[in-house]
FIRO-500225 format. One record per residue (C-alpha): residue in one letter; y, x, z. Coordinates in steps of 0.001 Angstrom, whole numbers, padded with zeros to 6 digits, always signed. Layout:
BEGIN
AYXZ...
//
This chain:
BEGIN
M+000000+000000+000000R+003410+001300-000915R+006167+001383+001697R+009755+001090+000562T+013014+001522+002484L+015732-001091+002327P+018908-000338+004316A+019435-003163+006780A+023205-002879+006645T+023088-003747+002988A+020242-006211+002988L+021578-008201+005914A+025252-008293+005026V+026739-011717+004475L+028488-010590+001314F+026198-008710-001030S+027773-006383-003552S+026153-004281-006295V+024941-001521-004040A+021931+000478-005282L+018893+000197-003043V+016471+003029-002522A+012715+002430-002746T+009888+004892-002478G+006726+004766-004595A+005992+003911-008266G+006094+000629-009798S-022243-024352-082027A-022941-022438-084677A-024070-019738-082422A-027017-019447-080099D-026541-021053-076707S-027969-017831-075270S-029393-014538-076491T-031547-012070-074530S-032959-008710-075585L-036754-008387-075782P-039031-005385-075110L-040795-005616-078481K-041850-003159-081167S-042781-005900-083656T-043422-009636-083822G-046382-011617-085082D-046248-015181-083804M-044614-017358-081138V-045667-020480-079225V-043869-022472-076510D-045524-023879-073381G-043493-026876-072232V-045432-027451-069011H-044558-024066-067532Q-041454-023632-069712R-042550-020296-071095V-042364-018611-074490F-045217-016372-075697I-044467-013774-078383S-047124-011511-079908D-046335-007848-080631P-049018-006334-082919T-047595-002812-082880A-047423-002560-079085G-050636-004562-078621Q-049089-007032-076210V-047923-010594-075692V-044501-010812-074046V-043838-013909-071939T-040345-015218-071174D-038921-018265-069464Y-036720-020759-071291A-033661-018600-070589G-035247-015619-072332T-035937-013656-069164V-039204-011737-069365V-041617-013060-066738G-044788-011255-067779T-046538-009067-070307V-050190-009241-071325G-051358-005852-072602S-054489-004293-074075L-054272-006568-077125P-054311-004134-080074G-053101-005715-083309V-052540-009129-081685L-051079-011542-084221G-051699-015311-084258L-051186-017494-081181E-052266-021061-080434L-051470-023246-077404S-054263-025424-076059P-053641-029205-076037D-053403-029187-072221S-050935-026249-072216G-053234-024368-069859T-054141-021577-072294V-052590-019554-075060Y-055215-018147-077416A-054393-014839-079093A-056092-013424-082208V-056603-009719-081412G-057734-008264-084721D-058142-004623-083747A-060369-005691-080831D-062330-008222-082911A-061705-010801-080229I-059898-013964-079306V-058248-013642-075904A-057428-016595-073640I-054198-016152-071668D-053596-018304-068586T-050172-019880-069131A-049515-020355-065411T-050051-016706-064473A-049379-015020-067841T-052568-012992-067454E-055706-012578-069530A-058339-015098-068430H-061173-014620-070974R-062030-012502-073997Y-064317-013899-076700S-065884-011462-079137T-065914-012352-082843G-068217-009486-083797T-066448-007529-086512A-064488-010479-087842D-060934-009100-087255P-059278-012493-086403Q-055628-012858-087509Y-054470-016487-087423L-055350-019472-085192A-055239-023276-085283E-056842-025910-083052T-058199-029163-084452G-061409-031187-084487G-062338-029910-081020K-062579-026279-082140L-060364-023237-082367W-060297-022056-085990F-059338-018550-087008G-058563-016838-090290Y-060124-013411-090338G-061040-010425-092476G-059393-007518-094228A-058908-006969-097952A-061529-008794-100041Q-063126-010094-096828G-060997-013117-095962N-062653-016187-094498I-062423-018824-091773G-064328-018863-088496S-064473-021155-085491L-064743-020839-081708D-066343-023775-079937L-065618-023884-076195T-066875-027410-075540G-070359-026379-074467T-071680-024321-071595D-071360-021119-073614P-068763-020255-076252V-070054-020410-079823V-068519-018330-082616A-069259-019290-086240L-068155-017162-089212G-068095-017702-092967Q-066931-021308-092756A-064910-021245-095997P-066463-021237-099462T-067435-017753-100678N-064542-015703-102060A-062056-018476-101235W-059659-016046-099564Y-058891-012469-100405S-057746-011696-096843A-057448-013594-093560P-055809-016976-094346M-052904-018389-092365L-053852-021642-090581D-052179-024694-089105A-053056-028219-087997S-051366-031268-086538A-052310-033927-084034G-051087-036382-086673A-054041-035413-088868P-056945-034805-086499G-059811-032893-088057T-057628-031551-090882L-057056-027820-091295V-054495-026294-093671A-054832-022697-094929G-052602-020415-096972A-052860-016899-098360P-050240-014762-096563G-048153-012436-098725Q-049933-013456-101895S-048229-014305-105186P-048355-016939-106373V-048859-019050-103265V-052360-020391-102656L-052977-023362-100327A-056064-025308-099298V-056808-028294-097067Y-060100-028756-095207D-061728-031633-093426V-063290-030081-090308S-064132-033290-088470S-067867-032658-089006G-067614-029185-087500T-067938-027479-090887P-064952-027154-093257S-065057-029300-096353Q-062293-028559-098856T-060280-031673-099779A-057385-030097-101684Y-056631-026753-103317A-053597-025424-105177F-052881-022175-106975D-049104-021965-107312P-048552-025478-105894G-045709-027280-107629S-045713-024627-110365T-042730-022920-108768G-043963-019421-109483G-043164-018590-105911G-045050-016146-103792N-045255-013992-100680L-046177-016758-098233M-044744-015953-094788D-045307-019124-092761L-046471-022724-092953A-046345-025776-090687V-047997-029194-090844T-045695-032136-090076P-046304-034047-086830D-047373-037147-088749G-050054-035146-090577K-048666-036127-093978D-047255-032868-095343V-047316-029113-095049V-044073-027126-095266T-044192-023530-096507A-041845-020569-096221S-042346-017908-098891G-040124-015216-100304A-039621-017395-103359P-038504-020007-104216Y-035387-020016-102019Y-036280-023170-100190Q-039013-024357-097848A-041314-026376-100103V-043042-029567-098932Y-046515-030565-100171K-048707-033577-099510L-051922-032831-097644T-053822-035281-099791D-053521-033284-103012L-050924-030543-102337S-048514-032131-104790K-044757-031691-104292D-043180-033964-101679G-039663-032551-101278K-037948-029384-100163Y-035590-027992-097519V-032942-025963-099329T-032011-022703-097570N-031171-019294-099075P-033018-016006-099788Y-035557-015233-098388P-037581-017923-096553N-039775-016349-093878A-040296-018957-091125V-040741-022659-090556D-041534-024793-087531I-041394-028541-087057A-040454-030279-083817P-042584-033149-082482N-039763-035531-083488G-039923-034275-087078D-036824-032051-087073V-037374-029002-089257A-036273-025454-088448A-036350-023292-091574G-035715-019557-091358T-034635-016947-093864S-034461-013186-093805S-030779-012914-094698T-028058-010439-093870D-024591-011868-093167E-025827-015305-094268P-027261-018164-092235D-030631-017256-090727V-031709-020579-089216H-031329-023904-091026L-031924-027248-089329F-032905-030411-091157K-033622-033992-090332P-037013-034982-091785G-036906-035703-095515T-033348-034417-096088S-032756-031451-098379I-029329-030421-097086P-029232-028642-093695L-027648-030448-090794K-026704-027141-089183D-026947-023435-089879F-027029-020535-087443T-026426-016888-088195F-027272-013626-086423G-024665-011583-088272S-026153-008283-089365D-029430-009000-087543E-032291-010782-089299L-034767-013463-088313T-038287-012087-087947A-041181-013541-089952R-042717-016584-088207G-039893-016179-085681L-039157-019857-085011A-040704-022192-082417W-039707-025560-080980A-040145-026654-077393P-042782-029404-077175D-040127-031975-076233S-037911-031025-079217S-035053-030153-076825K-034891-026433-077584L-035416-024113-080506F-036351-020468-079987A-035718-017768-082593V-036497-014040-082601S-034190-011626-084410R-034393-007940-085207G-031345-005711-085418G-030571-002039-085874S-032922+000490-084268D-035526-002296-084120A-033729-004110-081319Y-035267-007542-080799A-033651-010557-079185L-034654-014097-078277H-032110-016783-079163V-032272-020146-077397Y-030645-023275-078841D-030306-026458-076788D-030542-029761-078684P-029851-027813-081877T-030014-030689-084368K-027813-032994-082359V-024093-033397-082946A-021930-031855-080237T-020488-034299-077729T-017542-033935-075380L-017060-035919-072194T-014173-036083-069766V-013707-037706-066393D-010422-037935-064530A-010080-038839-060872P-006844-039160-058888A-005851-035995-057027T-005829-037779-053679A-007030-041114-052380P-007443-042921-049049R-010897-043330-047627A-012631-046715-047927K-010186-047841-050619A-011112-048462-054245L-010163-045778-056765T-010499-045786-060549L-012002-043078-062709T-011148-042793-066387G-012644-040688-069135K-013601-040412-072765L-016740-039700-074751A-016122-038124-078145S-018104-036785-081089S-017728-036277-084822T-020117-039176-085417A-019886-042670-084027F-021790-043846-080966A-023844-047002-080936P-022231-050070-079344G-023097-050336-075667T-023314-046565-075151E-023097-045769-071439V-022226-042875-069194S-023699-042596-065709V-021578-041715-062704T-022660-039762-059636R-020674-039193-056447T-021152-036012-054410D-019598-035817-050947D-020413-034795-047393E-022546-037878-046917S-024411-037365-050191P-024430-033594-050766A-027241-033938-053323G-025287-036606-055183K-025601-040389-055224A-026022-042353-058447L-023351-045055-058617G-024242-046777-061859T-023014-046709-065434A-019866-047388-067368T-019906-048773-070900V-017977-046771-073460A-015400-048697-075504A-015070-048407-079278D-012481-045643-078890G-014780-043683-076532S-012858-044513-073357Y-014390-045832-070167T-013369-046699-066618F-015297-046803-063390T-014280-048031-059944D-015659-046691-056683T-014848-046917-052995P-015547-043518-051399P-016978-043937-047892A-016522-040295-046879G-013400-038220-046663G-012846-034634-047774K-013655-033295-051222V-015404-035929-053306T-016724-034959-056746Y-017472-037478-059461T-019808-036402-062247A-020080-038386-065447A-023098-037786-067661Y-024026-038877-071147A-027749-038507-071747G-027443-038157-075498D-029442-039947-078171A-031331-039051-081316D-028132-037873-083005H-025843-036800-080171A-026248-034021-077632G-025835-034882-073993A-022706-033963-072065T-021457-033895-068497A-018048-033690-066878A-016825-033600-063303D-013597-034015-061395S-012792-033965-057696V-010512-036007-055490T-009340-035208-051991V-010039-038287-049915A-008007-038572-046753K-010111-039169-043680S-009175-041745-041086A-007176-040363-038175S-009072-039737-034983T-007677-039797-031435V-008403-037280-028716T-006604-037356-025381L-006707-034969-022438N-005380-035403-018906N-003407-033141-016530N-000762-032041-019022L+002087-030018-017438K+000687-030303-013939V+001015-027411-011515Y-001934-026284-009389G-002471-023835-006613Y-004191-020539-007267N-007992-020791-007724S-007927-024605-007767A-010968-026367-009228V-009500-028944-011599T-011429-031588-013513F-010294-032269-017069T-011284-035410-018936A-011210-035595-022720H-011354-039011-024335L-012537-039529-027914G-011549-042665-029799T-013358-044331-032683T-015381-042091-035027Y-018250-042510-037501K-021252-040462-036373N-019979-037374-034609R-019390-038051-030910T-019229-034431-029795V-016181-032975-028090E-015426-029412-027086I-013196-028421-024165W-011618-024979-024455A-009533-022949-022030D-007075-020289-023124P-005533-018541-020087Y-002160-016913-020530G-002369-013193-021139S-003897-011222-023978D-006731-009913-021801K-008422-013306-021511P-009410-014916-024822N-009758-018579-025592A-013212-019654-024384L-015429-022695-024716V-015787-024407-021349K-018004-027298-022351K-019398-028939-025445G-021183-032221-025349T-021540-035812-026433V-019036-038160-024862D-020345-040920-022625S-020333-044621-023456A-016652-044778-022495G-015828-041931-024877N-015246-039378-022108L-016335-035800-021527T-015366-033969-018324A-015325-030321-017374T-014217-028560-014201L-012178-025414-014570R-011133-023004-011814L-007538-022012-012493T-006065-018592-011789R-003397-018527-014503D-001333-020866-016587T-003812-022200-019126K-003770-024049-022397V-006647-026518-022276S-007754-028053-025571A-010009-030952-026432K-011424-030527-029919F-013174-032986-032194T-014484-031295-035324G-014473-034491-037336D-017171-036186-039342T-017482-037479-042856R-015068-040339-042235Y-012747-039255-039444A-010506-036206-039486A-010763-033366-037034K-008388-033547-034103T-007346-031106-031407T-005185-032016-028425T-003813-029130-026388N-002282-029476-022921T-000761-026831-020694V-001410-026655-016983Y+000394-024261-014687T-001121-022235-011884K+000682-020640-008964V-000102-017166-007688A-001653-016509-004295V+000969-014879-002128S+000880-013960+001542T+003413-012035+003644S+003701-010653+007160L+006307-008995+009382S+005317-006094+011580G+007208-004272+014348A+008370-007322+016340Y+008144-007106+020118K+007530-010852+020409T+007400-014146+018581A+008711-017467+019789T+009467-020902+018454A+013160-021514+017993W+015169-023801+015760N+011851-025470+014827Q+010473-022281+013272K+008424-019328+014398Y+010778-016376+014878Y+009971-012693+015070Y+012108-010724+017547F+012996-007091+016804R+014865-004528+018836Q+017926-003328+017027S+016426+000103+017112K+013183-001030+015445D+012859-001179+011641P+011008-004356+010518V+008296-003949+007865H+007776-006820+005418N+004305-006730+003848T+003435-008610+000625T+000069-009373-000965M+000101-011217-004300T-002265-011981-007177M-002147-008906-009381Y-001404-008657-013087R-000476-005499-014917G+003240-004740-014622R+003810-007520-012112K+006767-007436-009721Y+007679-009730-006897Q+011060-010990-005859L+012158-010064-002299Q+014837-012420-001011V+016751-012107+002312Q+018954-014847+003744R+021285-015092+006780F+022197-018270+008584S+025924-018791+009071D+028349-021679+009099G+025429-024123+009361A+023626-022968+006206W+021406-020220+004818H+023047-017722+002496T+021289-015173+000355T+022328-011688+001260H+019944-009736-000954T+017541-010236-003862E+015536-007491-005502Y+012300-007078-007512F+009658-004585-006442A+006490-003578-008279L+003101-004260-006750D+000477-001559-006579T-002869-001889-008357Y-004180-003952-005448G-001255-006395-005542K+000306-005056-002339D+003670-003672-001299S+005739-003112+001880V+009476-002902+002410V+011067-001327+005505L+014457-002665+006662D+016039+000406+008201G+019425+001172+009623T+021437-000618+012317P+021271-004393+011846P+023579-006902+013557V+022375-008422+016832G+022251-012195+017213P+022369-013737+013708R+019264-015441+012354F+017558-014068+009230R+014667-014999+006974I+012787-013152+004253R+010218-014135+001592S+008359-012776-001413S+008061-014873-004588Y+006658-014715-008097I+009260-015821-010635D+007811-016745-014023T+008825-014194-016688T+011379-012434-014440S+008553-010953-012401G+007380-009050-015473D+004939-011560-017015N+004515-015246-017715V+000889-015852-016881N+001567-017911-013737A+003927-020597-012569T+006845-019683-010322T+005539-019472-006757Y+007736-019121-003707G+006225-017455-000691A+006710-018778+002837W+009838-017742+004754K+009455-015369+007654Y+012194-015867+010263F+013497-013054+012497V+016283-012029+014909F+017515-008679+016209T+018203-008122+019911R+019288-005105+021927
//
């Protein structure tokens, strides 16, 4: 405890002047997406719609590369030397690969993209595959050894049969295709041969029986057959050969001409979607590479180009649901890429939706928008509307709006939740129009919530246990309130006192022991319909202060107070103990009674030590007879801080005698 010296003659004088006191101590027309492929060559491509995977054979590298619908490689099946033709099983569970250099047909599990089985074909050198009539047919053989074989997997053991075509029918392995629209019918063509040679077989009996044959079908003089595809209805076969410069169409019944799809030099690919849309490819530089047709039309609906890159032979494949077209291109340094087109034959569609910037909760608002395309929409066309908000984060279908003749539409909704509300309009598309979506957001004002808290601006004694009651008004689902206490002073952070569900009356109580002025807050974080609310009150807390006088020779009650009696020759010592805070000072005040009233003779601030203690000695020669009193007080802010409420200590009364 520090001890300071205060001259009595100064401190006890009736008239105090500015005398210094002494103290001791311290104080579109482009691909929707394009992805590079790890290929050295391409042979064939099939699309598995069940697992949404694309299988591409690479004869040079002896592998089948598997991608997802975005073109990302998800697997590679190796050890397939010279793999060329691919065929997807009707159940989409298996991709069969003709592996010529291994004289085998390999079954690839579509789910795992791994080899499941390997079926030997002896020395047949299989090249091309097609499934129909309950068997897997394959064109096989090298120069002057071409023929057709079959793999029957319906029995307990696989059965391979060779030499199924008439003798000397094919110079080399024929290209094959079939369609579910013509069950038991197999179409074959001589790859790379000029002129083109085609044949049709009835394989429903298990043994091919030739039903049609054509040498230079249509008498076009064309040759170098690169690809062929049977139409989904089983009526025609479409061919892609280096010449003529169109994809020719022939009837399966007699291989007579049945139309053409006009492209440009040099046709090298064709594939037909289940809905009949035709994708015709050409090996062209700086000209369109992919040409899309509606069935039976000779003029392309759309063209796509790869720039200086070229479409690879047999490099087109439709998704089984006709929604996507996949194309493989080859560029400089043999760089391969997979191009993915979404709804490629459909006309582009644009859709807008406009919502007001702000809106009140539980009040009707109107959305407006427009559906537009280069071709007209059918009467009664609709767009669907979905609302996404805090109550329906996954989205809630609201219904549909009918599009007017000019493409405009309106939709009315009453949002139940506040906050950010997003409305999404969607047009599903039709046979001619691509689908489209649009979204817009509105800030919906939440209903105001009420939170009250008691005891605001009250003053409490040091270390008082005070109960605070927070009251929460009407809300939707959240009935949780938090009570926080933030004592004055940077050394004590804001802290959670209690968090809980209010009772049936809407109340939550917490008891807090106060040692400083404190901001007490009741917080409601809000819910989907009512806004967050925080109510902050301030309560004030006095310091704990105690004082004593030492050196008196007696005490006695006089003038209704306890008085300390000091000899004039004895210096009184006034001791102070007060709640400590860094840098805190206390106010020492001395008063003298005269003319019927107390008059302040001295006021001064003294720093407390680290224990909150200090002593002041009144030395010198004081007057004998007059009454005096002295006290120590904490004065908010003036005492060096503002963490407590002003607190006046008790007066100590004293008199000097001889």
